C-alpha positions in Angstrom: 154.6 170.4 61.7 156.5 171.6 65.0 160.1 169.8 64.7 159.4 167.5 67.6 156.8 166.5 66.1 158.5 165.2 63.1 161.4 163.7 65.1 159.0 161.2 66.9 157.3 160.9 63.4 160.6 159.6 62.4 161.1 157.5 65.1 157.8 155.5 64.5 158.3 155.3 61.0 161.6 153.5 61.6 159.7 151.5 64.6 157.0 150.0 61.8 159.2 149.8 58.8 161.0 147.3 61.4 158.3 145.7 61.8 156.3 145.6 58.3 154.0 147.9 59.4 152.6 151.0 57.5 152.8 153.8 59.7 149.8 155.5 58.0 147.7 153.0 59.2 148.8 153.4 62.5 147.9 157.2 63.1 144.9 156.6 61.6 143.9 154.3 64.4 145.4 156.4 67.1 143.2 158.7 65.5 140.2 156.9 66.2 141.1 155.9 69.0 139.9 157.7 72.6 141.5 158.8 75.3 142.7 156.1 78.0 141.0 157.3 81.3 142.4 156.8 85.0 139.5 154.3 85.7 139.8 151.8 82.9 143.5 151.7 82.2 143.5 150.2 86.6 139.9 148.5 85.4 138.9 150.4 88.1 134.7 149.3 87.4 136.2 145.4 87.0 138.1 145.8 90.1 135.5 146.8 92.6 133.2 144.3 91.5 135.4 141.4 93.0 134.6 141.5 96.5 132.0 138.5 96.8 130.9 138.3 100.1 129.2 134.9 101.4 127.5 136.5 104.5 125.6 139.7 105.4 128.0 140.4 107.8 129.5 144.0 107.2 132.6 143.4 108.0 133.3 140.6 105.8 133.8 143.0 102.7 137.0 144.3 105.0 138.4 140.6 105.7 137.8 140.0 101.4 139.8 143.5 100.4 142.5 143.0 102.6 143.3 139.6 101.2 142.9 140.2 97.6 145.9 143.9 98.5 148.0 141.3 100.1 147.7 138.9 96.9 148.6 141.9 95.3 151.4 142.6 96.8 153.0 139.0 96.9 152.4 139.3 92.9 154.7 142.5 93.0 157.1 140.8 95.0 157.1 137.5 92.2 157.5 140.8 89.4 160.6 141.4 91.0 161.8 137.9 92.0 160.7 135.9 88.7 163.3 137.7 85.9 165.8 136.1 88.1 165.1 133.1 88.8 164.3 132.5 85.0 167.4 134.2 84.4 165.8 137.2 81.9 168.3 139.5 83.4 171.5 139.4 84.7 172.1 138.7 88.5 174.6 141.4 89.4 175.0 142.4 92.5 173.2 145.6 91.7 170.2 144.0 90.1 169.8 141.9 93.4 169.9 145.1 95.7 167.3 146.6 93.6 165.1 143.7 93.2 165.5 142.6 96.9 165.0 146.0 98.3 161.6 146.5 96.2 160.2 143.3 97.9 161.5 143.9 101.1 159.5 147.6 100.9 156.5 145.6 99.6 156.6 142.9 102.6 157.4 146.3 104.5 153.7 147.2 104.1 151.9 144.1 104.5 153.7 143.9 108.2 152.6 147.1 108.7 149.1 146.7 106.9 147.8 143.9 110.2 146.4 146.5 111.7 143.5 146.4 109.7 143.0 143.0 111.0 143.6 143.6 114.4 141.9 146.4 114.7 139.5 146.7 111.4 136.7 144.2 112.2 134.6 143.0 115.5 135.6 140.1 116.6 132.4 138.4 117.0 131.6 139.3 113.0 134.8 137.3 112.4 134.0 134.1 114.3 130.7 134.6 112.2 131.7 135.1 108.9 134.5 132.9 109.3 131.9 129.6 109.3 130.9 130.6 105.6 134.5 130.3 104.8 135.0 127.0 105.7 137.9 125.4 104.4 139.0 128.1 102.7 142.7 129.2 104.6 145.4 131.9 103.8 147.5 128.7 104.2 146.2 128.6 100.5 147.9 131.7 98.8 150.2 129.6 96.3 152.1 133.1 95.3 153.6 132.9 98.8 155.2 129.2 98.3 156.2 130.3 94.5 158.1 133.9 96.5 159.8 131.0 98.8 160.3 128.8 95.9 162.2 132.2 93.9 164.4 133.2 97.4 165.9 129.7 99.0 167.2 126.0 97.9 164.6 123.8 98.3 167.1 121.9 101.0 166.4 124.8 103.4 162.6 124.4 102.5 162.0 121.1 104.2 160.4 120.6 107.9 162.8 121.6 110.0 162.7 118.0 112.4 164.0 116.2 108.9 166.1 118.5 107.7 169.1 117.1 108.4 168.3 113.5 107.9 166.7 114.3 104.5 169.3 116.6 103.2 172.2 114.3 103.9 170.5 111.2 101.4 171.4 114.3 98.3 168.2 114.1 97.8 165.8 115.3 94.2 163.7 117.6 93.9 160.7 115.4 94.6 161.9 114.3 97.8 162.3 117.5 98.9 159.0 118.9 97.9 157.5 115.5 99.9 159.4 117.0 103.0 158.7 120.3 102.3 157.4 122.2 106.0 154.0 123.5 105.1 152.7 120.0 104.4 152.2 119.9 108.2 150.6 123.1 108.5 147.4 121.8 107.1 146.8 118.3 109.0 144.7 117.5 112.2 146.3 117.8 115.2 145.6 114.3 116.5 145.8 112.4 113.9 148.1 113.7 111.3 145.9 113.5 108.5 145.9 116.3 105.9 143.0 118.5 105.8 140.2 118.9 102.9 142.2 122.5 102.8 145.3 120.8 102.3 143.9 118.5 99.7 142.4 121.2 97.4 145.6 122.9 97.6 147.7 119.5 96.9 145.3 119.6 93.7 145.1 122.8 92.3 149.4 123.8 92.6 150.8 120.4 93.0 152.3 120.6 88.5 153.1 124.4 89.3 154.8 124.0 92.2 156.9 121.5 91.4 157.6 122.7 87.9 158.5 126.0 89.6 160.7 123.9 92.1 162.5 122.0 89.2 163.1 125.2 87.2 164.1 127.6 90.0 166.1 125.5 92.0 169.7 126.4 90.6 168.7 130.0 90.3 166.5 131.5 93.2 168.4 134.2 95.3 170.4 132.3 97.9 171.9 130.7 94.4 172.4 133.7 92.6 174.3 135.3 95.9 176.6 131.8 95.4 177.5 132.8 91.9 178.5 136.0 92.2 182.3 136.8 93.0 183.8 136.5 96.7 184.0 140.4 96.7 180.3 141.3 95.6 179.1 138.4 98.3 181.0 140.4 100.8 178.8 143.3 100.1 177.2 145.6 102.9 174.2 146.7 101.1 173.9 143.1 99.4 173.8 141.5 102.4 171.6 144.0 104.4 168.9 143.5 101.6 169.0 140.1 101.7 169.0 139.6 105.7 166.1 141.8 105.7 163.8 139.5 102.9 164.7 136.8 105.8 163.5 138.4 107.9 160.5 140.0 106.7 159.0 136.5 105.3 159.6 134.3 107.6 159.9 136.1 110.9 157.6 139.6 110.9 155.0 138.3 108.4 154.3 134.9 110.2 154.3 136.9 113.3 152.2 139.6 112.7 150.1 136.8 111.1 150.2 134.7 114.7 149.4 137.6 116.7 146.4 138.8 114.5 145.6 135.0 114.9 145.5 135.3 118.6 143.7 138.0 118.9 140.9 136.5 117.2 141.2 132.8 117.7 143.5 132.0 120.8 141.2 133.9 123.7 140.1 131.3 126.3 137.5 130.2 127.2 136.7 129.3 123.5 139.4 129.0 121.5 138.1 129.0 117.6 140.1 126.7 115.2 141.2 128.3 111.9 138.9 128.0 109.5 141.2 125.6 107.0 142.0 122.9 110.3 145.4 124.6 110.3 147.6 123.8 113.3 148.3 127.6 113.2 149.6 127.3 117.3 152.5 124.8 115.3 152.4 126.5 112.1 153.2 130.2 112.3 155.7 130.6 114.8 159.4 131.4 113.3 161.0 129.3 116.0 159.0 125.8 115.1 159.7 126.0 111.5 163.1 127.2 111.8 162.6 128.9 108.1 165.7 130.6 107.1 166.2 131.1 103.5 170.2 132.9 103.7 171.8 130.5 106.7 175.2 131.8 105.4 174.1 134.9 106.4 173.6 134.0 110.0 175.3 133.7 113.2 174.8 130.1 114.9 173.5 132.0 117.8 170.8 133.8 115.3 169.3 131.1 113.9 168.8 129.0 117.4 166.9 131.7 118.2 165.1 132.5 115.4 162.0 134.9 116.0 162.7 135.2 119.4 163.6 139.3 119.3 160.5 139.7 117.7 158.2 138.3 120.2 160.4 140.1 123.1 160.5 143.3 121.4 157.2 143.8 119.5 154.0 141.8 121.0 154.3 143.6 124.2 154.8 140.1 126.1 152.6 137.8 123.9 154.0 134.6 124.4 154.3 132.0 121.4 153.7 128.8 124.1 
């Protein structure tokens, strides 16, 4: 045998000896195994069967696949953030920069991909098949909420109109969670009552959310930044990465969503409600929520004008009003 083959066999022998396994048996299993193929490795045949339209309208599969892709990007983001939040990796300055930059790239792709929605479907078709989706809503993305929990303190997610009052009371996690901003995003505008969308969401995910909110309360990105040395906290690359994350998740993503919703749902005189009954006009614009992961990295003026620059530069005159 070639020396390099013998070397690899020696490594395998050491590995399996450590685990109490027989190398010969393992090699026999390898000899009998088929080669891996691309389609088997990524489960392609299964993946391509996961689109289940509820209507025969041609553009509905576009809508399904777009949201599936979105959830995969959310999963990629959590793949970077969870090891930090669970402290499975040491949150050094370098590790924070590396992982946050990855998440930023995922959200850049997500925000840019809204053209698929804005330009890729016929409005008439969307307004037809969407009625078969009630009460499902993108509001019900649990992974997006987990990204928030992994990024910032619960105090920063409390709805803005009661944030100061609640936070002054030194609240526990349960109180903070009960006042989280997105609770009011799925309420009936006229009565303030919870929509079925929100009731379903709470029934399925509240235990998970409370578990993660408690587990990550002292190990989210915001807290991990505060644990760094004073010198590392002022690192320009880290600050730029964290500010970019804040902007990507809390300004660019919701406003791209808002612009697309406006294109499909808000054309007078026949404005349409969201499938989940969410009051999206008040829920999506950042200036209403003032959701900021790292307020210590933004000036008071930047916080007071949160989202204004995006509207001015990118919407071509689209108003949030």
